[in-house]
C-alpha positions in Angstrom: 0.0 -0.1 0.0 1.5 3.4 -1.0 1.4 6.2 1.3 1.7 10.0 0.0 1.3 13.2 2.0 -0.9 15.4 0.4 0.3 19.1 -0.3 -2.6 20.7 1.2 -2.5 19.0 4.5 -0.3 17.1 6.6 -2.5 14.1 6.5 -1.3 10.8 4.7 -3.6 9.7 2.0 -3.5 5.8 1.8 -4.0 4.4 -1.6 -4.7 0.9 -2.0 -2.6 -1.5 -4.2 -6.1 -2.7 -5.6 -6.9 0.9 -6.7 -3.8 1.0 -8.8 -4.8 -2.2 -10.6 -8.1 -0.9 -11.4 -9.2 0.0 -15.0 -10.9 3.5 -15.5 -13.5 3.4 -18.6 -14.9 6.3 -19.9 -18.5 7.3 -19.8 -20.0 6.5 -23.5 -22.5 9.6 -23.0 -19.5 11.8 -22.9 -18.5 12.7 -26.3 -14.8 14.2 -26.6 -12.4 15.3 -29.2 -8.4 16.1 -29.3 -8.1 19.7 -30.3 -5.4 20.8 -32.7 -3.0 21.7 -29.6 -3.2 18.3 -28.7 -5.5 19.1 -25.6 -8.9 17.2 -25.0 -12.3 18.7 -24.8 -15.3 16.9 -23.3 -18.8 17.6 -23.9 -21.3 17.5 -20.9 -25.0 17.8 -21.4 -26.4 19.9 -18.7 -29.5 18.2 -17.3 -32.0 18.6 -14.8 -34.2 21.5 -13.5 -31.9 24.1 -12.6 -30.1 23.6 -15.9 -33.4 23.8 -18.0 -34.1 27.1 -16.1 -30.9 28.3 -16.7 -31.0 27.4 -20.5 -34.6 28.9 -20.9 -34.3 32.2 -19.0 -30.4 33.0 -19.1 -29.6 31.6 -22.5 -26.9 29.0 -20.9 -25.9 26.3 -23.2 -27.4 22.7 -23.2 -24.1 21.3 -23.7 -20.6 22.6 -21.9 -17.5 22.0 -23.7 -14.9 21.3 -21.1 -11.4 21.6 -22.2 -8.9 19.7 -20.1 -5.4 21.2 -19.3 -2.1 19.4 -20.1 -2.3 17.0 -17.2 -6.1 16.0 -17.8 -5.6 15.4 -21.4 -2.7 13.2 -20.9 -4.9 11.2 -18.1 -8.2 11.0 -20.4 -6.0 9.9 -23.5 -4.6 7.1 -21.2 -8.2 6.1 -20.2 -8.7 3.3 -22.8 -10.4 0.6 -20.9 -7.2 -1.4 -20.9 -4.7 0.9 -18.7 -4.9 0.8 -15.0 -4.6 3.3 -12.8 -0.7 2.5 -12.2 -0.4 2.5 -16.0 -1.7 6.0 -16.3 0.6 7.2 -13.2 3.4 5.9 -15.2 2.6 7.4 -18.4 2.0 10.8 -16.5 5.6 10.4 -14.8 7.2 10.0 -18.3 5.1 13.0 -19.9 6.1 15.3 -16.7 9.5 13.8 -15.4 10.1 16.9 -13.6 6.9 16.4 -11.5 7.1 12.8 -10.6 6.9 13.3 -6.9 3.4 14.8 -7.1 2.2 12.6 -9.8 0.4 9.8 -7.9 -1.5 12.2 -5.9 -2.5 14.0 -8.8 -3.8 11.3 -11.0 -5.7 9.7 -8.0 -7.4 13.1 -7.2 -8.1 13.5 -10.6 -9.6 10.0 -11.1 -11.7 10.7 -8.2 -13.1 13.8 -9.6 -13.8 12.3 -13.0 -15.6 9.3 -11.3 -17.8 11.6 -8.9 -18.6 13.6 -12.0 -19.7 10.6 -14.1 -17.0 10.8 -16.6 -15.6 7.6 -15.9 -16.3 4.3 -13.9 -13.8 2.0 -12.5 -13.5 -1.7 -13.1 -11.6 -4.2 -11.5 -8.7 -5.5 -13.4 
């Protein structure tokens, strides 16, 4: 079991070895594309009552186009239904070698955000 200290607090974050073996899978209802600069843009439909009100009265869009930063783009491209979380951490460390010491926390936090937001699910390897 790996332990890392979070940059925001002195608490230790425990990451199960089993989590590193999980395979993230993209949600099929979230279209995405690679932009000319190599970054990723994901589409998200704004559903629900409050979004309906915002669309109707405040001209908010039905579809939001979410541009991922350089880190998010590498992670998103690594989520292919085959790579484990551990594989994606290694790919991130290779892509950003000067930031290796923070990469595990960064990827795990990002994966949790993607999962909580419905962009990915986790399957056991």
